[in-house]
C-alpha positions, 0 to 999 in steps of 0.5 A: 772704224774710229781709226778710219774716221780720224784719218779722214779728218786728219787728211781733210785738215792737211788738205785745207792747210795746203790750200790756204794762201801763203802770206806774202813776204813782200809786195811791190806795187808800181802805179803808172798813169793814164794809159789804157790796155790797148795803148799798153799791150803790144806797144813797141815803145813799152818793151819791158812791160810787154816782156813781163806781161808775156813771161809772168801774168797779165790781167786782160780785164782789169779796170780802174774804178773812177776818173780822174786819178786821185780816187783810184789811188785812194781806192787802192789803199782804202777800198773806196773812193768815198764818192770822190771824182776830184784831183783836189789834194786838199781832200782828206780821208779817214778810217782804216786802210791797208797801211794801218791794217799792216801795222796792227798785224805787225807788218811793215809798209812804205810809200816811195814817191819820185820827186817828193821834196822831203820825208812826209811832205804834205804839200799839194805839189812840187816840181813833177810830184803831186800829192794826188798820187799819194794816198798815204798823205791823203789819209788823215790818220797818216798825215796827222801822225809824225811817226807814220809820215816817216814811212812816206819817202823819196824814191831813192830810199828804195835802193837803200832799203833793197840793198840793206835788206830792209824792204817793207812787206808792202811798198807802193812805188809811184813815179813822177809825172815825167816817168809815169807815162802821163806827162806834163808840159816839161816832159817828153811827149808821145813815144819818148814819154812812153819809153821813159816810163818803160825804162822806169819799170825796167830799172825798178823791177830789175833792182827788186828781183836782184835784191834779198827781198825777192824770195819766198812769196814775193810779188811785183804788181805793175798797174795804171791808175786810170785809162786816158780819154773817154773810156769809163769801163768799170768806172776808170777804164780798162787797164793793163795789170801785170803780176810778177811773182817769185814762184807763181804762174808763168806765161798766163793771162786771166780774163776775170773781171778785176779792178783796184778793189780786187788788188787790195782784196788779194793783198788783204787775203794774202796777209790774213787781213779783213777786206775793207769796204768795196774790197769785201765783195771784190774778186781776189786775183788768186789765179795771177798770184798763185797759191 
């Protein structure tokens, strides 16, 4: 009887261990701009995005959490918008965030920003780069720390890191306004702008999946900050979010109600980190990432 009880306990422990989520090896999050779900999925000008959505995993009920752009980027890192409804790059947010959590856990992070003038640059805007899309430099704890600012780099550095086997555990990849599908006066417009953004996605997903970082429990997430126009579903409008995994689900969709806090919660759960702020009550996107 005692032997049977021991066996049952042992089996329970093994089952529990097997059910626990595997820690992520690398996660690359690509954030595009101002495109709603209906404008993205099925759009012939976005062949790469749609092909990836069909082959891997697509969240069909994912939303931004606010308008305009800036608070959505802050939400992805901090688990809160802190009540912001402004793109003013002079805003600064304190307290814990995903980057700091990763540091404390002995894991690495880096932000790759197209058009960033120099490593750790703290200006509001330059050319096609905008600080409002850079949540790391909106963090007072990071912006005021010379060493941490070395992790906020130009997009070109991602190629070097992938080629040298030095990709971080968490990478945030942000295109400039001419490649993020939102655009500006000096960018292509309409279908040309969309095709440029789709080409950006293809270049970087191909490079990541061809690198040594694409191993184990690795993932790429492609999402958007907010929808365009008057869609306020979930606060920031309904968005297309694609999850590409090395060894996870294929050809699946999820209609679960997800948002930027859900994505943060998923990353924190995957690395064994406590969820921050709104992420604590958000539903993790486990079905899209796999066990």
